[in-house]
N, C-alpha and C positions, 0 to 999 in steps of 0.2 A: 444590472447588478454590480454587485461588488464582494469577493469572495467572505464567506464568512469564518474564519481559521477559527473562530471562538468553539463553533458547530463542530466544523471538521477534528479539531483537537478532543474534544469532548467524549466524541465516537469514536476517534482512536482507541480512546483510556478506554472507554466504554468497552471497546471489542476483547482490548485487552483481558481486563478485569473481568467480564463475564465468561470468557474462556476460560480463565484460570491460567491464565500465559504470567511463568515466572521466570523465564528463563531466555539467553540470550545465545543465540542471534533468532530471534524472532522469524519464523518461517511463515509468509505468507501461503504456500500453498496447502500448509496444514490445516490452516483458516479456512482457506476457499473447500476444504473436506466437510465443514460445518456448515457449508451452505447449501441448504437443501435443494433451492431455488437457480443454481448455476452449474452450470456444466463447464470443466476446464480442459482445452485440448492445447499442444503443440500445434505448430502450422503442419508438421508432420501427420499429425491425428487427422486436423479438420479439414487439411486438402481435398481428400477424397469424396467429403460430404459434399463438398460442391463443383465436384466433377472432375478436381484439378489433379493430377497424377504427380508433379512436382512442386512440393513445400517451398522452395523461393520463388518459382513464379508465383505463386499463390500470397507470400509474404511479399514481393515487391507489386505486382496487378490489383489484388486484391484487398491488400491489407495496406496498401499505400508505404510499404517499407516501413511499417511501425513494427517498435518491438512488442507489443504486445496491443491485442480491442478486444471491447466489451460491444456483444450485440445484445440490445433489450428486447425482448419479445416481450410483447402484450396481448394477450389472449380476450375474444368477446366476453369470454365469464369473468372477466377482471385477474385473471393468473397474469402474475410477470414472472420471466423466468429470463435469463441470461446465459449467455454463452460466452467466455473469455477466452480467449484463442492468445499465442506467447509464441513466441523466437525460443525454444530450448539453447538454442548455441549462444556462445558468446560469452561476456564478463557475467559472473553469478553473481558478483555484486550488484550489477546495475540489474539485472533480472530481477532479482528480489526486491527493490525501490521499482520497477514498474509492474512488478504483479502487485504491491502493495497501493501503486497510485492506482491500479485498475480497480481493486478492493473498494479503495475508496471513492470511484463513482459509483460503485452497487450502494454502499454504506450512506453516501450522502443522497442517493434515489436523483443521480442526474438522469438530464434526458437528452444532453444536445453536448457538441463539444466547446461550448462557447468556453472563452478564455478568463472567465472566474472560475468556471467549474474546473478548467483544469490547474488553477492556482489550486484551488480548493482539495482536488485530487494529491497532489504533491505534498501539501501541506500535511494531510492526512497520512500518506504515505510515511512523511518524515518524522510523526509524533508516533505512528504505530512501530517502528524500526528502530527510534530514537529519542525514546518521551523526553520532553523537557524536565520531568521532573529527577529524571537521571542524570541527564546529559549536565544537567546544571551543577552538579556534583563535584563534577568534573575539572580538570584546565581546561581552559579555552583552545585548545590544538586538535586541529582537524586530521592528526594525521593517530592522533589517539583515539577519538571519538571514533574515524573508521575502522581501527584493528579492536576495539572496544566491541563495537556496535556491530562488525562485519559489515560495513559501508564502503561505496565508491568514497573517494576525496571528495567528487561534489555533492553526494548527496551528505557526507559528512559535515561539509560547510553551510550548508542550509540546515542542519538540526542546530549548528550551534548559532544560528542568528538569535539575536532577540526575541523572545516569544512574540507573537502574532496575535495571541488569543489572551485570553484573562485569564492569569493562574488563578486555579481554585486552590487552595490551601487543604478543601478537604479529599478532592480526588489526589492532588500529588502526593497527600499522605501515603493511600491506597495504594498508589504505582510503589511507591517506596517500599511499602511495605511487602505487596505481593514480590517484585524485586531486590528484599533485603541483600541477600547476598552482594551483589553489584552495589548497592547501594551502601554497604559496611567496607566493602573495597576501593572504593571513589577516594 
């Protein structure tokens, strides 16, 4: 399969619009609070559920030293629940992108860790935290984008790449209207 960047962008924009998010920086943890089928825990909170007392041990040996992971549980009655576990330490800008990436896996209904799913989740995260309808209004300066959208330098560079999705004038207009304060100051 190949990444469906158009779908990832549309769902990121739909997430922002459906939750009436209109302020920067976008907070993925707040978005997770609306996910009724998802439990969010830090490594410190999750380790005891796995019978492990040390969160660092949990991160290194159970989570394969990932900044976050999402576990999908599918039950016999068809119910799907997610458990998202993340490292609450380290760079807060990187953590925001990581949380948005994991949210992308859930929203995009990914089931594996195929390379194309990782690319889609990255693109979802970039469009959720720094939507192209807004970044396109600013100079293509990674430092300015990083500062405006509270991103790491690496994430701001990803946000500034030419869109990998088909720009939709209607949804671009809705995003710019929702974030009108930021669109006016561009």
